N, C-alpha and C positions, 0 to 999 in steps of 0.2 A: 807200331801202335797196336795194342790189343783191343779187340772189340767183338763184333758179331758179324758173321757172314752167312748168307743164305745160299745153299747149294741145292740144285735140282738133280735128283736121281731118276733115271728112266727105268721103270720096272714093267715087266711083261704081265699082262692081265688076260686071262682066258675070257673071251667075250661071246662065244656062241657054242652051239652043240658040236660044231665042226672043229672046235679047239683052235680057232684062229687066234693069234696073239696080237694085242694092241699095246703100244707103249704109253704109259702114263707118267707124267712128271710129278715126283713127290718132293716137296720142299723140305730140306733138312737144315735146321739152324745149327751152325757150327760156332761154338764159343771157345774161348781160350781154355776154360776148364776141361771141356771135352777133349780138346786137342792134347792137353797135358795127360789126360787119362789114356789116350791112345799111344802115348810115348812116341809121337812122331818126331823124328830127328829134324831139327831145323837149324838154320844158320843165323846165329845171333849177330847183332850189330857189333862193331868193333869195341865200342865203349862198354859192352856188357860181357866181353870175353874174360874168362878167368885167367889170372896170372899168379903162379905159385909164389908164395912168400911175401906178397905185398897187398896192401889194401887198395881201395878205390882211388886214393890220393897218391899212390906210389910209395907209401911208407912201408918199411920192413915190418912184418908181423911174425911173431914167434908162433909156430904151429902148436895147437893143443894136443895133448897126449891122451888118446882114448883107449890105450891098451890094445893096440892091434887094429884100430879103425872101426868104422861103422859099415856093416854089410846090409845092403837092401836087396830083398828078394823081389824080382819083377814078376807080377802075376801073369799067368798064362791066359787067363780069361777075365774079361771085364765087360760090363754092360753099360750102354749109353741110351737113355730114353730119347725118342724122336717125337717132336711136337709139330703139329700142323697149325700154321698161323691163320686162324679162322677169320679174324677181322680183315686180313688183307686179301685172302683168296676166296672166301665164301660170301663176303658182303656184296650188296648191290653196287654195281659200278656207278661212278658219278653221273655219267651220261644217261644211264638207265633211270637213276633217281630224278634227274631233271625232266626226262620224258614222262615218268610217272606223275610227277607233280603238275606238269602241264595238263596231262589227261584228267587228273583229279580236279584241277581248277575249272576246266571246260565242263566237266561232268556236273560239278556242283552248281555252276551257273545255270546249266540246263535244267537241273533238278529244281532249283529255286523258281525258275520260270514256270515249269510244268506244274509244280505243286500250287503255285499262286493261281494259275489258270483253273486248276481243279477246284480249289477252294472257292473261287468266284463263281464257277459253274454250279457247284453244289449249293451255294448260298442262293443263287438265282432260282434253282429248282425248288429249294425249300420254301422260298417266298411264293412261288407259283402254286405249290401244293397247299399252302395256307389259304390262298385265294380260292382254290377249288373247294377246300373244306368249307369255307364261308358260303360259297355259292350252293354247295350241296345242302347246307342247312336251310338256305332259302327255298330250294326245291322241296325239301321235306316239309317245311312249314306250309307252303302253298298247297301241297297235296293233302295236308291234314285238315284243310278247310272244306266246307261244303258249299255247293252252288257258287263256283268261282265265276267272277265277272269276266267279260271278254278281255278286259285289261289284265286281269290276273292270269288268264290263260296265256295271253301274249307274253307276260313276264315269265311264266313257267317255260314256255317254248324257248324264249331267249336264254334263260338260265341253263337249260339242257344243252343248247347249242354252244354256249360259252364254255361249259365244262368239257364237252367233247373236244373242242379245239385246244383247250388248255392241256388236257391229258395227252393229246397227240403231240403237242410241242414238248411237253416234259419227256415223253418217250423218246423223241428225237434227240433231245439233249443228253439223256442217259445213255443212248446208243454209242456215243463217242467215248464214254468214260472207261469201259473195259480195256480198250486199246491204250488209252492214256495211262491208266494205272499199271498195266503190264509193262509199258515202256519205262515208267518210273522204277518199277521193281527190278527190271533188267539193269538199269544204270546203277542202282544201289548195290546190287549183287556184284557188279564189276568193280565198283568202288571198294567193297569189302575185300575182294580178292587182291586188288592192288595194294591196299593198306596192309593186308596180312603179309604180303611179300616184303613190304617196307619195314614192318614192325619185327619180322623175323630175320631181317638183315642185321649184320653186325655193324650198326651205325655208330660212329663216334663224333660226328659233326653236330654240334649243338643246334645249328640253324636247321639242319635236316630233321632232327628230332622234334624241334619246336613246330615245324611245318607239318610233320606227321600228326602231332597232337591236334593241331588246328583242323586238318582234313578229317581226322577221326571225329572230333566234336561236331563239325558241320554235317558230316554224313549221318551221324546219329540224329541230329535235329531234323534233317530231311526225311529220315526214315519215320520219325514220329509224325511228321506232317503228312506223309503218305498214308500211314495207318489211320490218322484222323480223317483224311479224305476218303479212304476206302470205307470206313465205318459210316460216314455220312452218305456216301453213294448207296450203300446197301440199305440204309434206313429210308432214303428217298425212293428206292425201287420198291421196297415193301409198302410204302405209303401209296405209291402209284397203283400197285395191284389192288390194294384195299379200296382206294377211291374208285377205281374202275368197276370193281364188283358192286360197290354200293350204288353207283350211278346207274348201272345196268338194272339193278333191282328197282330203283325209283322210276326208271323209264317204263318198266312193265306196269307199274302202278298208274302211270300217266296215260296209258292207252285209253282209259275211259274218259279222259278230259281233252286230250289233243285230237286234232283232226287225223283222219286216217293217213292222209298224205304226209303230215308232219311226223307222225309216229313211225311210219315206214322209213322215212328219210333218216331219222335219228337211229333207228334200229340198224340200218345199213352202216352208218358211221361207227357205231359201237362194235359191230361185228369186225369191221376193218381194224379198229383200234385193238380189239382183243387178239386178233392174229398178230399184230405188230408187237404187242407185249409178250405173247408166247415166244415169238422169234427172239425178242430181247432176253427173255429168260434163258433160252438155249445159248445165247452168246455169253451171258454171265457164267453159265456152267462151263462152257468150252474154255473161257479165259480164266477159269478157276476162281472167280470172285465168290462163287458159292459152290457147294458140293452138288454133284450130280445125284439124281434120285437113287440110282443103283451104283454103288461103288465098292471096290474091294478093300477100302479103308487105308490104302497106301498113298493115294494121291493127296498132295498138300494143296490147300487153298492158297490164294494170294496172301491172305492175312497170315497164314502159317509161315509162308516164305519170308514175308517182311519181318515177322517176329524173330525168325532165325537169323536174319541179317543183323537185326538190332542186337541180338545176344552176341553174335560173333564180333561185331564192332566194339561192344562194351568190354568184351573179354581181351581185346588186344592189349598187350603189355609191352611198353616201350623198353623196359629194363630186362626183358626176358633174356636177351643175348648181348645186351649193351656192354657188360663188363667181362664177357668171356672172350679172351684173346687167343688162347691156344688150347689145342686138344691133342692128347697123346694118342698117336696112331700106331705105335710099335716101338721096337728097340733095335739098336745096332749092337752086335756083340763082336768083340775083338778076341779071337781064339787062335793062339799059336801063330800070330802074324797075319791072320786072315779075317776080313770083315764079313759079318752076316747081318742081314736085315730080316727080322721076324723068322729066324732060323733058316733063311735062304741065303746061300753065298752070293755076295755081290760080284758083278763082273769085274774083271781087272780094270776096265776103263773107269767104272764107278769107284772102285777102291782108290785108284790113282787120283781121281778128282777130290776125294776127301783128304787124301794126304797133301795134295797140292794146296787145297784151301787152307789147311792147317798151317802149312809152311808160310803162306802169305800172311795169315793172321798172327802168327807168332814171331814173325821177323820184325 
């Protein structure tokens, strides 16, 4: 029966400056047409052997007169293209695909939890900042009045204390977010790398392709969620710094109203708070949530990195290599009874393998 056979040829490849040679297996697709072009002699089955003067049923046939017969000139040189089966040899192995999909599943579950936690934290901080803003207005209104009563002074003292504690709590909550956002960015970058490998593979399994699309869509959604969380975190941090500056200014104005002891205590609290916010500023810079004051312009912020991940994920094309099965990598030439691959003579062993493969195919 005629069909297709795959034959592996071992070719030597120079792999270092010392000219050491390694053998690489090159798959060659052997077809009946190619074997016919090679004119490899083969042993046909009995029922296909030619018998002079009779047809396939054994009936006598009068030979046709061609005036001397038909003469065929056998070519001395013929060329056969060699193709590499990309789908079979360059695709992601099934076990690797299973491992990739398991890792992507775990990663996306973790991303969903992390982004949800970040969203809740930023919402809590936003609510606290709104409360600080309201209390700050109360402080400003009290300081705008003349001849404050003892109760109003007590209210002022309480409002200043309340804001100092609230700003400290907000600073503590924000301190955890650079690490959380960096962790999310790392997971998303790893997801994009795995998906890039999957989408560039020569996949032909519809289920694998469908899963790839799902993982891609979910990763894009998590990237968008991370960008939203980052934007909100940066906004909260800016509001924290602004509120701190405004409350320190109001504290200075209250020095004429508060007792010396209360004013000194508040001043110390706000100095400690200022140091903490400065430290937090440095952390935001080191974690690339914001640009450092002096930069060479080459360092990407976390937002830049997340935007790049989103662009890379969006650009993934499942059909990029889906329908590419073979790639031509060279040619075999048959010259005066000798086989050559890309102008290099094949070893006798390799030549014999092709001949043997053709005999088996054509028998």
